[in-house]
C-alpha positions as CSV (number, residue, x, y, z in Angstrom):
1,M,3.4,-15.7,2.8
2,C,0.2,-15.4,0.9
3,R,0.2,-17.1,-3.0
4,R,-2.4,-16.2,-5.2
5,A,-2.5,-16.5,-8.6
6,R,-1.9,-12.8,-10.4
7,Q,-5.0,-12.3,-12.2
8,E,-4.6,-9.3,-13.0
9,P,-1.8,-7.3,-13.4
10,A,-1.3,-2.9,-12.7
11,P,-3.1,-1.4,-16.1
12,T,0.6,-0.3,-16.7
13,G,3.3,-1.9,-15.8
14,P,5.3,-2.1,-12.5
15,L,4.8,1.6,-10.4
16,R,7.9,3.0,-9.5
17,L,6.6,4.6,-5.8
18,G,7.6,7.9,-5.3
19,R,7.1,9.7,-8.1
20,A,3.8,10.4,-10.3
21,P,2.8,8.4,-12.4
22,S,1.8,8.6,-16.0
23,A,-1.7,9.2,-17.3
24,G,-3.7,6.0,-16.3
25,Q,-1.8,5.0,-13.2
26,H,-2.8,5.1,-10.0
27,P,-2.6,8.2,-7.7
28,T,0.5,9.5,-6.0
29,P,1.7,11.6,-2.4
30,D,0.9,14.6,-4.5
31,D,-1.9,14.0,-5.5
32,F,-3.5,13.4,-1.7
33,A,-2.4,15.8,0.3
34,S,-3.8,13.9,3.3
35,G,-3.3,10.0,2.1
36,I,-6.7,9.1,1.6
37,T,-8.1,8.0,-1.3
38,P,-11.3,10.2,-2.7
39,G,-13.9,8.1,-3.8
40,G,-13.2,4.9,-1.5
41,D,-11.3,2.7,-4.8
42,P,-10.3,-0.2,-2.7
43,K,-7.1,-0.4,-5.4
44,D,-6.5,2.7,-5.4
45,A,-6.4,3.3,-1.7
46,V,-3.6,0.2,-1.2
47,I,-2.1,2.0,-3.6
48,S,-1.4,5.4,-2.3
49,F,-0.3,3.7,0.9
50,Y,3.0,2.4,-1.4
51,N,3.0,5.8,-2.5
52,L,3.2,7.6,0.3
53,M,5.8,4.8,1.8
54,G,8.0,5.0,-1.4
55,A,7.9,8.8,-0.3
56,G,8.7,8.7,3.2
57,E,5.7,10.0,3.9
58,F,5.2,7.5,7.2
59,R,3.0,9.9,9.7
60,Q,0.6,10.5,6.5
61,A,0.9,6.1,5.5
62,A,-0.3,5.7,9.7
63,Q,-3.3,7.7,8.9
64,M,-4.7,5.4,6.5
65,W,-5.4,2.8,8.8
66,T,-8.0,2.4,10.8
67,H,-7.4,2.5,14.9
68,H,-8.1,-1.6,15.3
69,M,-5.1,-1.3,12.6
70,K,-2.9,1.2,14.7
71,A,-3.3,-1.2,18.0
72,V,-2.4,-4.4,15.9
73,W,0.6,-2.7,14.5
74,D,2.5,-0.3,16.1
75,P,3.3,2.6,13.2
76,Q,6.3,3.3,14.3
77,S,7.8,-0.1,14.2
78,T,6.0,-1.7,11.3
79,I,5.7,1.6,9.8
80,D,8.6,4.0,10.5
81,Q,11.1,1.2,11.7
82,R,10.5,-1.4,8.6
83,F,11.3,1.2,6.6
84,E,13.8,3.5,6.7
85,G,16.3,1.1,5.2
86,T,14.3,0.4,1.8
87,Q,15.8,2.6,-1.2
88,S,12.0,1.6,-3.3
89,T,8.9,0.4,-3.9
90,T,7.4,-0.8,-6.9
91,V,4.1,-2.4,-6.8
92,E,4.0,-5.0,-9.5
93,S,0.1,-6.5,-9.6
94,V,-2.8,-5.1,-7.4
95,Q,-6.1,-7.1,-7.5
96,L,-9.3,-6.7,-6.0
97,V,-10.2,-10.1,-4.4
98,N,-13.8,-9.1,-2.9
99,R,-16.5,-6.2,-2.1
100,T,-19.0,-6.3,0.4
101,G,-20.9,-3.8,1.0
102,H,-18.6,-1.6,3.6
103,D,-15.8,-4.9,3.3
104,A,-12.9,-4.8,0.4
105,T,-9.5,-7.3,0.1
106,V,-7.0,-6.3,-1.9
107,S,-4.5,-9.3,-3.3
108,V,-1.0,-7.1,-3.6
109,T,2.5,-8.3,-5.0
110,V,5.3,-5.6,-3.4
111,Y,9.2,-5.5,-4.1
112,D,11.4,-4.0,-1.6
113,Q,14.4,-2.5,-2.6
114,E,16.8,-1.9,0.4
115,K,19.3,1.0,0.6
116,P,23.4,-0.3,0.4
117,G,24.1,-1.5,4.0
118,S,20.5,-1.9,5.1
119,N,20.4,-5.5,7.8
120,R,17.4,-6.1,5.3
121,S,17.6,-8.2,2.3
122,S,15.6,-6.6,-1.1
123,G,12.7,-9.0,-1.7
124,T,9.1,-9.6,-3.2
125,Y,6.1,-9.5,-1.0
126,D,3.0,-10.8,-2.0
127,L,-0.2,-9.3,0.3
128,T,-3.6,-9.9,1.8
129,W,-5.2,-5.5,3.0
130,F,-9.2,-5.6,4.1
131,L,-10.2,-2.9,4.3
132,V,-13.3,-1.0,5.2
133,K,-15.1,2.4,3.8
134,S,-14.7,4.7,6.3
135,D,-17.4,8.4,5.2
136,S,-15.6,8.6,1.7
137,H,-12.4,6.8,1.7
138,R,-11.3,3.5,2.4
139,L,-9.0,2.8,5.7
140,L,-6.7,-0.2,5.1
141,D,-8.0,-2.4,8.8
142,N,-5.5,-5.8,9.0
143,V,-2.7,-7.1,6.1
144,A,-2.4,-11.3,5.9
145,S,0.8,-12.8,4.3
């Protein structure tokens, strides 16, 4: 688990994924039907990914991955099977770590609440996402924990 100092908490507190945000919060799946954030903000791309996961929109979430990411992490097992037992996901904090040219690094802390009877335990995960810019949007290219 990659533990980083949380220097920049989410601007409006934890985001319960899968529901529309209040004014000032980050995009939801309804905001971007394709699952890809316009403008290419790296933090919004990561939050949009977890919003799609929380809404059970696994196919759209996988569209936010590069071909490289899909080759390394099979979406069927990494997304579909991993999150099918998840009741809710909360982004507790998100921070832009680095941004150079077309590349960006985003640190995120996520809490997964598993459904009763799930074979997984609920827990908090600190992850670092590596993103690349493609046209006018950001794609998730790799993850470290």
